[in-house]
C-alpha positions in Angstrom: -120.4 -78.5 -27.4 -122.0 -75.2 -26.8 -120.9 -72.0 -28.7 -120.7 -68.7 -27.0 -120.6 -65.9 -29.6 -119.9 -62.3 -29.0 -120.6 -59.5 -31.5 -117.7 -57.4 -30.3 -118.4 -54.5 -32.6 -121.9 -54.0 -31.1 -120.6 -54.2 -27.5 -121.3 -51.0 -25.6 -119.0 -51.9 -22.7 -121.6 -51.9 -19.9 -119.6 -54.6 -18.1 -122.5 -56.7 -17.0 -121.2 -59.8 -18.6 -117.8 -59.4 -16.8 -119.5 -58.8 -13.5 -121.8 -61.8 -13.8 -119.4 -64.2 -15.5 -115.8 -63.2 -14.8 -114.6 -66.8 -15.6 -115.3 -66.1 -19.3 -115.6 -62.3 -19.6 -113.3 -59.4 -18.9 -113.4 -55.7 -19.6 -110.8 -53.9 -21.7 -111.1 -50.4 -20.3 -108.8 -48.9 -23.0 -111.2 -50.0 -25.7 -114.3 -49.7 -23.5 -115.6 -53.1 -24.4 -115.9 -56.6 -23.0 -113.9 -59.6 -24.3 -114.8 -63.2 -24.3 -111.6 -64.8 -22.8 -109.7 -67.2 -25.1 -112.2 -66.7 -27.9 -111.2 -66.9 -31.6 -112.5 -64.6 -34.3 -114.7 -66.5 -36.8 -115.1 -65.8 -40.5 -118.0 -63.4 -39.8 -115.9 -61.2 -37.5 -117.5 -62.4 -34.3 -115.7 -63.9 -31.4 -116.5 -67.5 -30.7 -115.7 -70.0 -27.9 -116.8 -73.6 -27.5 -117.6 -74.8 -24.0 -118.9 -78.0 -22.6 -121.3 -76.3 -20.2 -123.0 -73.0 -20.7 -122.3 -72.1 -17.0 -122.8 -68.4 -16.4 -122.7 -67.4 -20.1 -126.5 -67.7 -20.4 -126.9 -65.1 -17.6 -124.3 -62.9 -19.4 -126.3 -63.2 -22.6 -129.6 -62.5 -20.9 -128.3 -59.3 -19.2 -126.6 -57.8 -22.3 -128.6 -54.7 -23.1 -127.6 -54.8 -26.8 -127.8 -58.6 -27.2 -124.2 -58.8 -28.3 -123.9 -62.3 -26.8 -125.5 -65.4 -28.3 -125.5 -69.0 -27.0 -125.8 -71.7 -29.7 
């Protein structure tokens, strides 16, 4: 399994992840940040989602200007 991890606190809400990968990412315009859909908060306060295939998440991570998305 592949882990997609979002450092939600460092997200600046540019929306590029949601535009590139709407299957996994959405914007919360009230908060002004992106959310990794169906992710769970881990013990380090980051949001984490296990996926079988990285799909468009690698592109989302690559385009994040603050590197708030990691693929492990």
